[in-house]
C-alpha positions in Angstrom: -86.0 -158.8 -182.2 -83.4 -161.5 -182.8 -83.2 -163.4 -179.5 -80.0 -165.1 -180.4 -81.4 -168.6 -180.0 -80.0 -170.1 -183.2 -78.4 -173.4 -182.4 -78.7 -172.9 -178.7 -79.7 -176.0 -176.7 -82.1 -176.1 -173.8 -83.5 -178.8 -171.5 -87.2 -178.3 -170.8 -88.8 -180.5 -168.2 -92.4 -181.3 -167.9 -92.6 -180.3 -171.6 -95.1 -182.7 -173.1 -98.0 -180.4 -172.3 -99.0 -177.1 -170.8 -96.4 -174.4 -170.1 -93.4 -176.6 -170.6 -94.5 -177.6 -174.1 -95.5 -174.0 -175.0 -92.0 -172.8 -173.9 -90.2 -175.5 -175.9 -92.3 -174.6 -178.9 -91.3 -170.9 -178.8 -87.6 -171.8 -178.3 -87.7 -174.1 -181.4 -89.5 -171.5 -183.4 -86.6 -169.1 -182.8 -84.0 -171.6 -183.8 -83.1 -173.4 -180.6 -83.0 -177.1 -180.1 -84.5 -178.7 -177.1 -84.4 -181.8 -174.9 -87.9 -182.4 -173.6 -88.9 -184.6 -170.7 -92.2 -186.2 -169.7 -93.4 -189.2 -167.7 -94.6 -191.4 -170.5 -93.1 -192.6 -173.7 -96.2 -191.8 -175.7 -96.4 -188.2 -174.5 -92.7 -187.6 -175.1 -92.8 -189.0 -178.6 -95.9 -186.8 -179.4 -94.1 -183.7 -178.1 -91.0 -184.4 -180.2 -93.1 -184.8 -183.3 -95.0 -181.6 -182.6 -91.7 -179.7 -182.2 -90.5 -180.8 -185.6 -88.8 -184.1 -185.0 -85.3 -185.2 -184.1 -83.5 -182.3 -185.9 -85.2 -179.9 -183.4 -86.1 -181.9 -180.3 -85.0 -185.0 -178.4 -87.2 -186.7 -175.8 -86.4 -188.3 -172.5 -88.9 -190.2 -170.4 -88.2 -189.0 -166.9 -89.8 -187.8 -163.6 -88.4 -184.7 -161.9 -88.5 -186.5 -158.5 -86.2 -189.3 -159.7 -82.6 -188.6 -158.5 -81.3 -190.0 -161.8 -83.3 -187.5 -163.9 -81.0 -184.5 -163.6 -77.9 -186.3 -165.0 -79.9 -188.1 -167.6 -81.3 -184.8 -169.0 -77.9 -183.0 -169.1 -76.2 -186.0 -170.7 -79.0 -186.2 -173.3 -78.4 -182.6 -174.4 -74.7 -183.0 -174.6 -74.8 -186.3 -176.4 -77.6 -185.5 -178.8 -76.8 -181.8 -179.6 -73.2 -181.4 -178.3 -73.9 -178.6 -175.9 -76.1 -177.2 -173.2 -77.0 -173.5 -172.9 -79.8 -173.6 -170.3 -82.6 -175.4 -168.6 -86.3 -174.6 -167.9 -87.5 -176.5 -165.0 -91.3 -177.1 -165.0 -93.3 -179.6 -163.1 -97.0 -180.2 -162.6 -98.4 -178.6 -159.5 -99.2 -180.5 -156.3 -102.7 -181.6 -155.6 -105.2 -178.9 -154.7 -106.6 -178.6 -151.2 -106.1 -176.8 -147.9 -102.9 -177.0 -145.9 -104.6 -179.0 -143.2 -106.1 -181.5 -145.7 -102.7 -182.9 -146.8 -100.9 -185.5 -144.8 -97.2 -186.1 -144.4 -97.0 -188.4 -147.4 -98.7 -185.8 -149.7 -96.3 -183.1 -148.5 -93.3 -185.4 -148.9 -94.2 -186.3 -152.4 -94.9 -182.7 -153.4 -91.6 -181.7 -151.9 -89.7 -184.4 -153.8 -91.2 -183.3 -157.1 -91.8 -179.6 -156.9 -88.9 -178.5 -154.7 -86.1 -181.1 -154.4 -86.4 -182.4 -157.9 -86.1 -178.9 -159.3 -83.1 -178.0 -157.2 -81.4 -181.2 -158.2 -81.8 -180.4 -161.9 -80.5 -176.9 -161.3 -77.4 -178.2 -159.4 -76.5 -180.7 -162.1 -77.1 -178.2 -164.8 -75.0 -175.6 -163.1 -72.0 -178.0 -163.2 -72.4 -178.3 -166.9 -73.2 -174.7 -167.9 -70.6 -172.2 -168.9 -70.6 -168.4 -169.1 -73.9 -167.3 -170.7 -75.8 -170.2 -169.4 -79.2 -169.9 -167.8 -81.4 -171.7 -165.3 -85.1 -171.0 -165.4 -87.8 -172.0 -162.9 -91.5 -172.2 -163.8 -93.0 -171.2 -160.4 -96.4 -169.6 -159.7 -98.1 -166.4 -158.6 -98.2 -168.1 -155.2 -94.6 -167.0 -154.7 -96.0 -163.6 -153.9 -99.6 -164.2 -152.9 -101.3 -167.3 -151.6 -103.8 -168.9 -154.0 -107.0 -170.1 -152.4 -107.2 -173.9 -152.4 -103.6 -174.6 -153.2 -102.1 -175.1 -149.8 -99.1 -177.2 -150.8 -98.2 -175.0 -153.7 -98.4 -171.9 -151.5 -96.0 -173.6 -149.1 -93.4 -174.9 -151.6 -93.2 -172.3 -154.4 -92.0 -169.3 -152.3 -89.2 -171.4 -150.9 -88.1 -172.5 -154.3 -88.1 -168.9 -155.5 -85.8 -167.9 -152.6 -83.5 -170.7 -153.5 -83.5 -169.5 -157.1 -82.6 -166.0 -155.8 -79.7 -167.5 -153.8 -78.6 -169.4 -156.9 -78.4 -166.2 -158.9 -76.0 -164.8 -156.3 -73.9 -168.0 -156.3 -73.7 -168.4 -160.1 -73.5 -164.8 -161.1 -69.7 -164.7 -160.8 -69.5 -167.5 -163.4 -71.8 -165.6 -165.8 -74.7 -168.0 -165.3 -78.1 -166.4 -164.9 -81.1 -167.7 -162.8 -84.7 -166.5 -163.5 -88.2 -167.4 -162.4 -91.5 -167.1 -164.1 -94.7 -166.6 -162.1 -97.7 -167.7 -164.2 -101.3 -167.2 -162.9 -104.4 -168.0 -164.9 -102.9 -169.4 -168.1 -105.4 -171.4 -170.1 -103.8 -174.9 -169.6 -105.3 -178.2 -168.6 -104.1 -177.7 -165.1 -105.9 -174.4 -164.7 -109.1 -175.8 -166.3 -108.9 -178.7 -163.8 -108.6 -176.3 -160.9 -111.6 -174.3 -162.2 -113.6 -177.5 -162.4 -113.0 -178.2 -158.7 -115.4 -175.4 -157.9 -118.3 -177.3 -159.4 -118.9 -174.7 -162.1 -115.8 -174.2 -164.2 -117.4 -171.5 -166.4 -118.4 -169.4 -163.4 -115.0 -169.9 -161.8 -113.3 -168.7 -165.0 -115.6 -165.7 -165.2 -114.8 -164.7 -161.6 -111.1 -165.2 -162.1 -111.0 -163.2 -165.3 -112.8 -160.3 -163.6 -109.9 -160.0 -161.2 -107.3 -159.8 -163.9 -106.7 -156.3 -165.2 -106.5 -157.5 -168.8 -109.8 -159.3 -168.3 -108.9 -162.7 -169.6 -106.8 -165.8 -169.1 -103.4 -165.9 -170.8 -102.5 -168.3 -173.5 -99.8 -170.9 -173.3 -98.1 -169.2 -176.3 -98.0 -165.9 -174.4 -96.2 -167.6 -171.5 -93.9 -169.4 -173.9 -92.7 -166.3 -175.5 -91.8 -164.7 -172.2 -89.9 -167.9 -171.2 -88.0 -167.9 -174.5 -87.0 -164.3 -174.1 -85.8 -164.9 -170.5 -83.7 -167.9 -171.5 -82.2 -166.2 -174.5 -79.0 -164.1 -174.9 -81.3 -161.1 -175.4 -82.0 -161.2 -171.7 -78.3 -161.4 -170.8 -78.5 -158.8 -168.0 -81.5 -160.2 -166.2 -80.8 -162.5 -163.3 -82.4 -163.1 -159.9 -85.7 -161.8 -161.2 -89.2 -163.4 -160.7 -91.3 -162.3 -163.7 -95.1 -162.4 -163.4 -96.9 -163.7 -166.5 -100.4 -163.0 -165.2 -102.1 -160.1 -167.1 -101.6 -157.9 -164.1 -103.2 -160.2 -161.5 -100.6 -159.7 -158.8 -101.3 -156.5 -157.0 -98.0 -155.7 -155.4 -95.0 -154.0 -157.0 
């Protein structure tokens, strides 16, 4: 299938590793150009090199929680590649632990990064996008079911998903789509770190895999391909949807 990504331009945040980088890689593979962000100069430069260099990718050192980040990313896309067709907003998850184990400062920091930072980027992108544009949120299976040991994520991700659904209503009349992705056990550094918190990472992975109908963790590439499709013109009639990328792990319809 031709996804229609040739010469399209997307901002992908948190894209120096994990799901963000995997999504940027698939976008570039189908002909798009990307602006990738990360928190360190070294990681951003490495991601740009992996994505094929400056003809295909441009890097910005930025933190989603910084109020200046949204405008900097949109301006980078327009100045470097002359256009903006969409954004994929991804950020590392908040610290693991129970709801009662996190104090006000931890909740406030997580809210700034996971929730408010994402909405700020979406708002600024919405001002720049035209008909056919798309805003994607990398969320979590915790949007639909709480994940044991991830109290802050369980609290923040569902609210962000509802905000995304509202944005789909608000931006639909302008021809701008809003989508969400709900990953579960994708084999990234983040998930391996969570498995290790159990004290026996291998046993944790075995237990989690047994609860997934496909019987295994997903690969970042599998997630990235779904993200590239949802952002592409091939998905032009999809908006307001939250798409699980989880091997069937979510049990509800």
